[in-house]
C-alpha positions as CSV (number, residue, x, y, z in Angstrom):
1,M,105.2,78.0,87.0
2,A,102.4,76.1,85.4
3,T,100.8,78.3,82.7
4,V,97.2,79.1,82.2
5,A,97.6,81.4,79.2
6,S,99.5,78.9,77.2
7,T,96.3,76.9,76.5
8,I,94.3,79.8,75.2
9,T,95.3,79.3,71.6
10,A,96.3,76.3,69.6
11,P,99.8,74.9,70.1
12,G,102.4,77.0,68.3
13,A,100.3,80.2,68.3
14,D,101.9,83.3,69.7
15,V,99.8,83.7,72.8
16,H,101.3,87.1,73.6
17,R,99.7,88.6,70.4
18,T,96.3,87.0,70.5
19,P,93.5,89.5,70.4
20,L,91.9,88.2,73.6
21,I,95.1,88.6,75.6
22,R,95.6,92.1,74.3
23,V,92.1,93.4,75.2
24,T,92.4,91.8,78.6
25,L,95.8,93.5,79.2
26,V,94.1,96.8,78.3
27,W,91.4,96.1,80.9
28,V,94.1,95.3,83.4
29,L,96.1,98.4,82.8
30,T,92.9,100.5,83.0
31,A,92.0,98.9,86.3
32,L,95.5,99.5,87.7
33,V,95.1,103.2,86.9
34,L,91.6,103.6,88.3
35,F,92.0,101.6,91.5
36,P,94.3,103.9,93.3
37,V,92.3,107.0,92.2
38,L,89.1,105.5,93.7
39,A,91.0,104.3,96.8
40,I,92.2,107.9,97.4
41,L,88.6,109.1,97.2
42,G,87.9,106.7,100.1
43,L,90.8,108.1,102.0
44,L,89.4,111.6,101.5
45,M,86.1,110.5,102.9
46,R,87.7,109.1,106.0
47,A,89.8,112.2,106.3
48,Q,86.7,114.4,106.3
49,Q,85.0,112.1,108.9
50,G,88.2,112.4,110.9
51,G,87.9,116.2,111.0
52,Y,90.8,117.1,108.7
53,L,88.7,118.5,105.9
54,Q,86.2,120.6,107.9
55,S,85.9,123.3,105.2
56,T,84.7,120.8,102.6
57,P,81.0,121.1,102.0
58,P,79.0,118.0,102.8
59,E,77.6,117.8,99.2
60,V,81.2,117.2,98.0
61,F,81.5,114.3,100.5
62,Y,78.3,112.7,99.1
63,A,79.4,113.2,95.5
64,I,82.7,111.5,96.3
65,M,80.9,108.7,98.2
66,T,78.7,108.1,95.1
67,L,81.7,108.0,92.7
68,H,83.8,105.8,95.1
69,G,81.0,103.3,95.6
70,L,79.7,103.0,92.0
71,G,83.3,103.2,90.7
72,M,84.7,100.4,92.9
73,V,81.8,98.0,92.3
74,G,81.9,98.6,88.6
75,L,85.7,98.4,88.4
76,W,86.0,95.0,90.1
77,F,83.0,93.6,88.2
78,V,84.6,94.4,84.8
79,A,88.0,93.4,86.0
80,G,86.6,90.0,87.0
81,M,84.8,89.7,83.7
82,A,88.0,90.4,81.8
83,V,90.1,87.9,83.7
84,I,87.4,85.2,83.7
85,S,87.1,85.5,79.9
86,V,90.8,84.7,79.5
87,L,90.5,81.7,81.9
88,L,87.4,80.5,80.0
89,A,89.4,80.6,76.8
90,N,91.1,77.5,78.0
91,Y,87.8,75.7,77.3
92,V,85.6,77.9,75.1
93,K,85.9,80.6,72.5
94,P,84.8,84.1,73.7
95,T,84.3,86.8,71.1
96,T,87.1,89.3,71.4
97,A,85.2,92.1,69.7
98,V,82.5,91.9,72.3
99,S,85.1,92.6,75.0
100,W,86.2,95.7,73.1
101,I,82.5,96.8,72.9
102,A,82.1,96.3,76.6
103,Y,85.4,98.3,77.2
104,G,84.1,101.2,75.1
105,A,80.7,101.2,76.8
106,T,82.4,101.1,80.2
107,L,84.7,104.1,79.4
108,A,81.7,106.1,78.1
109,G,79.8,105.3,81.3
110,V,82.8,106.3,83.5
111,V,83.1,109.7,81.7
112,L,79.4,110.3,82.3
113,L,79.6,109.3,86.0
114,L,82.7,111.5,86.5
115,A,80.7,114.4,85.0
116,A,77.7,113.7,87.2
117,T,79.6,113.5,90.5
118,L,82.7,115.7,90.2
119,I,81.0,118.5,88.1
120,G,77.4,118.1,88.9
121,R,78.0,117.0,92.5
122,L,75.4,114.2,92.3
123,G,75.3,112.6,95.8
124,V,72.8,109.8,95.7
125,G,75.1,107.0,96.8
126,W,75.8,103.8,94.9
127,Y,72.1,102.8,95.5
128,F,70.7,105.9,93.8
129,L,67.3,105.1,95.5
130,Y,64.2,106.5,93.9
131,P,63.0,109.3,94.2
132,L,66.2,110.9,95.6
133,P,67.9,111.4,92.2
134,F,65.0,113.6,91.1
135,H,64.6,115.6,94.3
136,S,68.0,117.2,94.9
137,G,66.7,120.4,96.5
138,G,69.1,122.3,94.2
139,T,72.2,120.4,95.3
140,W,72.8,119.0,91.9
141,P,71.3,119.9,88.5
142,P,68.8,117.7,86.5
143,W,71.5,117.0,83.9
144,A,73.6,115.2,86.6
145,T,70.7,112.8,87.2
146,A,70.3,112.3,83.5
147,S,74.1,111.7,83.2
148,L,73.9,109.0,85.9
149,F,71.1,107.1,84.3
150,A,72.7,107.4,80.9
151,A,75.9,106.0,82.3
152,L,74.0,103.1,83.8
153,A,72.2,102.4,80.5
154,I,75.3,102.5,78.4
155,M,77.4,100.3,80.7
156,G,74.4,98.0,81.2
157,V,74.1,97.4,77.5
158,G,77.8,96.6,77.2
159,W,77.9,94.3,80.2
160,T,74.7,92.5,79.0
161,V,76.2,91.8,75.6
162,W,79.5,90.7,77.2
163,S,77.8,88.4,79.7
164,A,75.5,86.9,77.1
165,D,78.5,86.3,74.7
166,L,80.4,84.4,77.4
167,L,77.4,82.4,78.3
168,F,76.7,81.5,74.6
169,A,80.4,80.6,74.3
170,I,79.9,78.1,77.1
171,A,76.7,76.8,75.6
172,R,78.4,76.2,72.2
173,R,80.8,73.8,73.9
174,Y,78.6,72.4,76.6
175,R,74.8,71.9,76.9
176,L,73.4,74.2,79.6
177,S,72.5,71.2,81.7
178,H,76.1,70.0,81.3
179,A,77.5,73.4,82.0
180,L,75.6,73.4,85.3
181,G,76.9,69.9,86.0
182,W,73.5,68.2,86.3
183,H,74.8,65.0,84.8
184,Y,77.1,64.6,87.8
185,L,74.0,64.3,90.0
186,S,73.0,61.1,88.2
187,G,76.5,59.6,88.6
188,A,77.7,60.4,85.1
189,T,81.2,62.0,84.7
190,T,81.1,62.6,80.9
191,P,81.6,65.2,79.7
192,D,84.2,66.3,82.2
193,V,83.2,69.9,83.2
194,P,85.8,71.9,85.1
195,P,84.5,73.9,88.1
196,I,85.2,77.3,86.4
197,I,82.6,76.4,83.7
198,I,80.0,75.6,86.4
199,I,80.7,78.7,88.5
200,S,80.8,80.9,85.4
201,T,77.5,79.6,84.1
202,V,75.9,80.3,87.4
203,S,77.5,83.7,87.5
204,F,76.4,84.8,84.0
205,I,72.8,83.7,84.5
206,G,72.8,85.6,87.8
207,V,74.3,88.8,86.3
208,L,71.9,88.7,83.4
209,A,69.0,88.5,85.8
210,G,70.4,91.5,87.7
211,L,70.9,93.5,84.5
212,V,67.3,92.7,83.5
213,A,66.2,94.3,86.8
214,A,68.3,97.4,85.9
215,V,66.5,97.6,82.5
216,V,63.1,97.5,84.3
217,I,64.3,100.4,86.6
218,L,65.4,102.5,83.6
219,V,62.1,101.9,81.8
220,L,59.9,102.7,84.8
221,V,61.9,105.9,85.6
222,A,61.7,107.0,81.9
223,L,57.9,106.4,81.9
224,E,57.5,108.7,84.9
225,Q,60.0,111.4,83.9
226,F,58.8,111.8,80.3
227,G,55.4,113.1,81.4
228,S,53.2,110.0,80.9
229,G,51.3,110.6,84.1
230,F,52.7,107.4,85.5
231,T,54.0,107.4,89.1
232,N,56.4,104.7,90.4
233,D,56.1,102.7,93.5
234,A,59.1,103.5,95.6
235,L,59.3,100.1,97.3
236,L,59.2,98.3,94.0
237,I,62.0,100.5,92.7
238,K,64.0,99.8,95.9
239,N,63.6,96.1,95.5
240,L,64.7,96.2,91.9
241,T,67.7,98.4,92.7
242,F,69.0,96.2,95.5
243,Y,68.3,93.1,93.5
244,F,70.5,94.6,90.7
245,G,73.2,95.9,93.0
246,H,73.4,92.8,95.3
247,M,73.5,90.5,92.2
248,V,76.4,92.4,90.6
249,V,78.4,92.4,93.9
250,N,77.8,88.8,94.6
251,I,78.6,87.7,91.0
252,T,81.9,89.6,91.2
253,M,82.8,87.6,94.3
254,Y,81.9,84.4,92.4
255,F,84.2,85.4,89.6
256,G,87.0,85.6,92.2
257,V,86.1,82.2,93.6
258,A,86.1,80.7,90.1
259,M,89.7,82.0,89.7
260,V,90.7,80.3,92.9
261,Y,89.3,77.0,91.6
262,E,91.1,77.4,88.3
263,V,94.5,78.9,89.2
264,L,95.3,77.6,92.7
265,P,95.9,74.0,91.4
266,A,98.9,75.4,89.5
267,Y,100.6,76.0,92.8
268,T,99.4,72.9,94.8
269,G,100.2,70.4,92.0
270,R,96.8,68.9,92.5
271,P,93.8,69.1,90.2
272,W,90.5,70.6,91.5
273,K,88.0,68.3,89.9
274,T,84.2,68.7,89.7
275,N,82.2,66.4,91.9
276,T,78.6,66.0,93.1
277,L,79.2,68.3,96.1
278,V,80.6,71.1,93.9
279,V,77.6,70.8,91.5
280,L,75.0,70.8,94.3
281,A,76.7,73.7,96.0
282,W,76.7,76.0,93.0
283,N,73.3,75.1,91.8
284,L,72.0,76.0,95.2
285,V,73.8,79.3,94.9
286,L,72.1,80.0,91.6
287,F,68.7,79.5,93.4
288,L,69.5,81.3,96.6
289,V,71.3,84.3,95.2
290,M,68.0,85.3,93.6
291,F,66.5,86.1,97.0
292,A,69.4,87.0,99.3
293,Y,69.2,90.7,98.4
294,L,66.0,90.9,100.6
295,H,68.1,91.4,103.8
296,H,68.7,94.9,102.6
297,L,65.0,95.7,103.1
298,Y,64.3,94.5,106.7
299,M,63.7,98.1,107.7
300,D,60.9,98.5,105.1
301,F,58.0,97.5,107.2
302,A,55.6,97.8,104.3
303,Q,57.4,94.8,102.7
304,P,55.3,91.6,102.9
305,R,56.4,89.5,105.8
306,W,56.9,86.4,103.7
307,L,59.5,88.3,101.7
308,Q,61.3,89.3,104.9
309,V,61.3,85.6,106.0
310,T,62.6,84.6,102.6
311,G,65.4,87.1,102.9
312,Q,66.4,85.8,106.3
313,L,66.5,82.2,105.2
314,S,68.2,82.9,101.9
315,S,70.9,85.0,103.6
316,Y,71.7,82.2,106.0
317,L,71.5,79.3,103.6
318,I,73.6,80.9,100.8
319,S,76.7,81.0,103.0
320,V,76.8,77.2,103.1
321,P,77.1,76.1,99.5
322,A,79.1,79.1,98.2
323,A,81.5,79.8,101.0
324,V,81.7,76.7,103.3
325,V,82.2,74.2,100.4
326,T,84.8,76.4,98.8
327,I,86.7,77.2,102.0
328,F,87.0,73.5,103.1
329,S,87.8,72.4,99.5
330,T,90.6,75.0,99.4
331,L,92.0,73.7,102.7
332,V,91.8,70.1,101.5
333,L,93.5,71.1,98.2
334,I,96.4,72.7,100.1
335,Y,96.8,70.2,103.0
336,G,99.6,67.8,102.3
337,S,100.4,69.2,98.9
338,T,103.7,70.5,97.6
339,M,102.3,74.1,97.8
340,R,104.4,76.8,96.3
341,W,103.7,80.0,98.2
342,R,104.2,82.7,95.5
343,L,102.4,86.1,95.4
344,P,99.5,84.7,93.3
345,S,98.9,81.7,95.5
346,V,99.2,83.8,98.7
347,M,96.8,86.4,97.4
348,L,94.3,83.7,96.4
349,F,94.5,82.0,99.8
350,L,94.1,85.3,101.6
351,G,91.3,86.2,99.3
352,V,89.4,83.1,100.4
353,M,90.1,84.0,104.0
354,G,88.9,87.5,103.6
355,W,85.7,86.2,101.9
356,A,85.1,83.9,104.9
357,I,85.6,86.7,107.5
358,G,83.5,89.2,105.6
359,G,80.9,86.5,105.0
360,V,80.5,85.8,108.7
361,A,80.1,89.5,109.4
362,A,77.5,89.7,106.6
363,V,75.5,86.8,108.0
364,I,75.6,88.5,111.5
365,D,74.2,91.6,109.9
366,S,71.6,89.8,108.0
367,T,70.1,88.4,111.2
368,V,67.0,90.4,111.8
369,A,67.6,90.9,115.6
370,V,71.1,92.2,114.9
371,N,70.2,94.1,111.7
372,T,67.8,96.4,113.7
373,R,71.0,97.6,115.6
374,F,73.7,97.4,112.9
375,H,72.0,98.2,109.6
376,N,72.7,101.9,109.5
377,T,76.0,101.8,111.2
378,L,79.6,101.4,109.9
379,W,79.3,97.6,110.5
380,V,77.8,97.4,107.0
381,P,80.7,99.0,105.1
382,A,82.9,96.9,107.4
383,H,81.7,93.6,106.2
384,F,81.3,94.8,102.6
385,H,84.9,96.1,102.4
386,T,86.1,92.9,104.1
387,Y,84.9,90.5,101.4
388,F,85.5,93.0,98.6
389,V,88.9,94.5,99.5
390,M,90.4,91.5,101.4
391,G,88.4,89.0,99.5
392,V,87.5,89.3,95.8
393,M,90.0,92.0,95.1
394,L,92.9,89.8,96.3
395,M,91.6,86.9,94.3
396,I,91.5,89.0,91.1
397,L,94.8,90.7,91.7
398,G,96.4,87.4,92.5
399,T,95.1,85.9,89.2
400,V,96.2,89.0,87.3
401,F,99.7,88.7,88.6
402,H,99.8,85.0,87.8
403,L,98.8,85.8,84.2
404,V,101.1,88.7,83.5
405,T,104.0,87.1,85.1
406,D,103.5,84.0,82.9
407,L,103.1,86.2,79.8
408,S,106.0,88.6,80.5
409,K,108.4,85.9,81.8
410,V,109.6,88.5,84.4
411,P,110.6,86.4,87.5
412,E,109.0,87.0,90.9
413,R,111.1,88.0,93.9
414,S,110.4,86.7,97.4
415,A,111.0,90.2,98.8
416,L,108.2,91.5,96.6
417,T,105.8,89.0,97.9
418,K,106.6,89.8,101.5
419,T,106.3,93.5,100.9
420,I,103.0,93.4,99.2
421,V,101.4,90.8,101.5
422,G,102.7,92.5,104.6
423,T,101.5,96.0,103.8
424,V,98.2,95.0,102.2
425,G,97.4,92.6,105.0
426,L,98.3,95.0,107.9
427,G,96.8,98.1,106.2
428,G,93.7,96.3,105.0
429,Y,92.7,94.6,108.2
430,G,93.7,97.6,110.3
431,F,91.5,99.8,108.2
432,L,88.6,97.3,108.4
433,L,89.0,96.9,112.2
434,M,88.2,100.6,112.6
435,F,85.0,100.1,110.7
436,Y,84.0,97.1,112.8
437,L,84.7,98.9,116.1
438,A,82.8,101.9,114.9
439,G,79.8,99.7,113.9
440,V,79.8,98.1,117.4
441,A,79.9,101.6,118.9
442,S,76.8,102.5,116.8
443,V,78.6,105.1,114.7
444,P,76.3,105.8,111.7
445,R,77.3,105.3,108.1
446,R,77.0,107.9,105.4
447,Y,77.7,110.8,107.8
448,A,80.2,113.4,106.4
449,V,80.7,114.8,109.9
450,Y,79.9,112.9,113.1
451,P,77.8,114.7,115.8
452,A,79.0,115.0,119.4
453,E,76.9,111.9,120.4
454,V,79.1,109.6,118.3
455,A,82.4,111.6,118.4
456,V,84.2,108.3,118.8
457,G,83.6,107.8,115.1
458,T,86.0,110.7,114.4
459,T,88.7,108.9,116.4
460,F,88.2,105.7,114.5
461,A,88.3,107.6,111.2
462,K,91.6,109.3,112.1
463,V,93.3,106.0,113.1
464,S,92.0,104.4,109.9
465,L,93.9,106.9,107.8
466,I,97.2,105.3,109.0
467,F,96.1,101.9,107.9
468,I,94.8,103.2,104.6
469,A,98.2,104.8,103.9
470,V,99.9,101.4,104.6
471,L,97.4,99.7,102.3
472,L,98.0,102.2,99.5
473,V,101.8,101.6,99.8
474,G,101.3,97.9,99.2
475,A,98.8,98.6,96.4
476,L,101.2,100.9,94.6
477,V,104.0,98.4,94.8
478,Y,101.7,95.8,93.4
479,I,100.5,98.2,90.6
480,W,104.1,99.1,89.7
481,E,105.3,95.4,89.5
482,T,102.1,94.2,87.7
483,G,102.0,97.2,85.4
484,R,105.6,96.7,84.1
485,R,104.9,93.0,83.5
486,C,101.7,93.9,81.8
487,L,103.4,96.5,79.5
488,K,106.1,94.0,78.6
489,A,103.6,91.3,77.8
490,F,101.6,93.8,75.7
491,S,104.6,94.9,73.7
492,S,106.0,91.3,73.2
């Protein structure tokens, strides 16, 4: 297997003991522990919607929904950051101490979030839209709201410093214009900038913009809550919240795509070189991703019409440079190559496929005429879970397995690949199909118990439990195999 990790340090250095590798292995082990826990929370939600947990109070469902949503988004964002930092170390020098700081800040935020949801029963959803956190009607105490915002503040600081450090590491090696590949547009090819540098630069600029929006939210909320007499505009806060959330989710997907560009060539035997098309595509992404969040606000009729039109256009156009170019480039890279279908390469390929399927479903939902019917149905979690669970998650997990297998020198078995791919594929798409069918049937999202008018949602939820169980079996096999490789690499 061609190695990626072997170029992280100078020739002759013991890569297994490098500080960057060790902190990344800690990130990976933490993610492997948290992922099944958060997945089981999702299973419990579907079990309650399926009528199996009828004695569970609705407020428990919404607290679990909040923890599951925020937890999964945050988990895969930091996992993506950790893996990207290792891959970037082939070309630049990230600061290992900053990764540890981000890890500590993330753990502190997780503890506060657990307290807010599991103890305080905070049930605001991942979007925590103002003014809901401050008007609980007695369902959760004020300290739970304070704990949520403290968690966001602490994690936000850690992630901002981490993103800025990685961007500065790129800037120390490449000028920003070179890191974005602008010289390719004039026909120059020197310096040679690999695609991962261009995609990562776009991603870090985007995530820093999203985190700035989060800072503005926290400042505005603090001004109001600390008795200054200031009152926030709910629509402004909603725009900022969805800008932040949409940016973090999209950038996580771009991390996964960057991994595909960097790792897949090790299995095809072909380099994936930067060209004018790649540069144009990802610079357009940097521009369009700043406005694509607006499709979340079609139902806010007070929103200026020009913003709604911008959201429609951006949501359509962003699918072309980010997805279409990558999908066709992936197929071209594989076609006619001496492709070695191992677990990492299969997961990366399936991740691109899941990203494509979920992206099409997202574009359908971002169409105004369709959005009026689908926006508050299970179609939304359907497309979101498609490009997250069967898209970016597979990209990250495939890359992680590639790295830890290379570091541990534990050989891969073909039976293992078939088991994981078969169970994750069947369970994942079966689980998603129930979401899509429920969305088409107008089953609403965010309901703990479905009313008689949409009782079919209960049936879909029951069937989905079977597929979730199959998915979890595959995930647990992957976690076991990856975990033991990770521990061996860590102790080497």
